[in-house]
C-alpha positions in Angstrom: 121.7 250.2 -116.0 124.3 250.7 -113.2 127.9 250.2 -113.6 129.9 247.7 -111.6 133.1 249.9 -111.9 133.2 252.7 -109.7 133.8 256.2 -111.3 137.1 256.5 -109.5 138.8 253.0 -109.5 141.7 254.1 -107.3 139.2 255.1 -104.4 139.1 251.4 -103.5 142.7 251.8 -102.2 141.7 254.8 -100.0 141.4 252.8 -96.7 144.9 251.4 -97.3 146.3 254.9 -97.8 144.4 256.4 -94.9 145.8 253.5 -92.6 149.3 254.2 -93.9 149.1 257.9 -93.2 147.6 257.2 -89.5 150.6 254.8 -89.0 153.2 257.2 -90.2 151.8 260.1 -88.2 152.2 258.2 -84.9 156.0 258.7 -85.5 159.0 257.1 -84.3 157.7 256.3 -80.8 155.6 253.6 -82.3 158.5 252.2 -84.0 160.8 252.2 -80.9 158.1 250.5 -78.7 159.1 247.1 -80.0 162.9 247.6 -80.0 163.3 247.5 -76.1 162.2 244.4 -74.4 160.5 244.7 -71.1 159.6 241.9 -68.4 157.1 242.7 -65.6 157.2 240.2 -62.7 155.1 240.2 -59.5 156.1 238.9 -56.0 154.0 238.7 -52.9 155.2 242.4 -52.0 156.8 243.9 -55.0 156.4 244.6 -58.8 159.8 244.2 -60.7 160.2 245.6 -64.1 163.4 244.6 -66.2 164.0 246.5 -69.4 166.8 245.9 -72.0 167.9 249.5 -73.1 171.5 249.4 -74.3 173.4 252.5 -75.0 172.3 254.9 -72.2 175.5 256.7 -71.0 174.1 259.4 -68.8 171.5 259.5 -65.9 169.8 262.6 -67.6 169.1 260.5 -70.8 166.7 258.3 -68.9 163.4 259.5 -67.3 161.0 257.2 -65.3 157.7 258.3 -64.1 154.9 256.6 -62.3 151.3 257.9 -62.3 149.1 255.5 -60.3 149.8 252.1 -61.9 151.1 253.5 -65.2 154.9 253.4 -65.7 156.5 255.6 -68.3 160.1 254.9 -69.3 161.5 257.7 -71.7 165.0 258.3 -72.8 167.4 259.0 -75.6 170.3 256.7 -76.8 172.8 259.0 -78.3 175.1 257.9 -81.2 178.6 257.5 -80.1 181.4 259.1 -82.1 184.5 257.4 -83.4 187.4 258.0 -81.0 190.3 257.8 -83.7 192.0 260.8 -85.2 190.2 260.4 -88.5 186.8 261.6 -89.5 184.4 258.3 -89.9 181.6 257.9 -92.5 178.9 255.4 -91.5 178.5 252.6 -94.0 176.1 250.2 -92.2 174.2 250.7 -88.9 171.5 248.4 -87.4 171.6 249.9 -83.9 168.8 252.4 -82.8 169.7 256.0 -81.8 167.4 258.6 -80.8 164.5 259.2 -78.4 162.1 256.5 -77.2 159.1 256.3 -74.9 157.4 253.3 -73.5 154.1 253.3 -71.3 153.3 250.2 -69.3 150.3 249.5 -67.1 151.5 247.7 -64.0 149.4 244.8 -62.7 148.6 246.3 -59.3 148.9 249.8 -57.6 152.4 250.4 -56.4 154.1 253.0 -54.0 156.6 255.6 -55.2 158.2 255.5 -51.7 160.7 252.7 -51.5 161.0 252.5 -55.3 164.4 251.3 -56.5 166.1 251.8 -60.0 169.3 250.5 -61.2 171.0 250.5 -64.8 173.8 248.2 -65.6 175.2 246.8 -68.8 172.1 248.0 -70.7 169.5 246.5 -68.3 167.3 248.8 -66.4 165.8 247.1 -63.3 162.9 248.8 -61.4 161.4 247.6 -58.2 158.2 249.0 -56.6 156.5 247.9 -53.3 152.8 247.0 -53.8 150.4 249.5 -52.3 148.3 247.1 -50.0 145.9 250.0 -49.1 145.5 252.3 -51.9 143.8 255.5 -50.8 140.2 255.4 -51.6 139.0 257.7 -54.3 135.4 259.1 -53.9 133.9 260.9 -56.7 130.9 263.0 -55.9 128.2 263.3 -58.4 126.6 266.7 -59.0 122.9 266.5 -59.4 121.1 269.5 -60.9 
């Protein structure tokens, strides 16, 4: 006669714990992905990206790279310190500080020449010209 109860009753929860481990191992970048809102718009000649990233104070804290049509926005929001004479202790904080990274796939191929980036009042604006004639990429197949 076979038993309906498994020998290890807690093994039924293994898929849950495995999924939790996978989620936690992806780290902080997965969490920060939803923190910064990004819009991608397209005109006849341009692709425009607008990202809300408050708290960037220095140009070296923001890095933007483009690889074909994959745009990566990386940076770090540093925690500001209290400017008064006294030392402060944080009692409540809802703002995000630390490193972040976002990877976007743009709707079309764009050129890096003529790209424009500006940051003002916590909003990053990027503008790329569409690449009307992307270079052809031939891949030769080796037959043995």
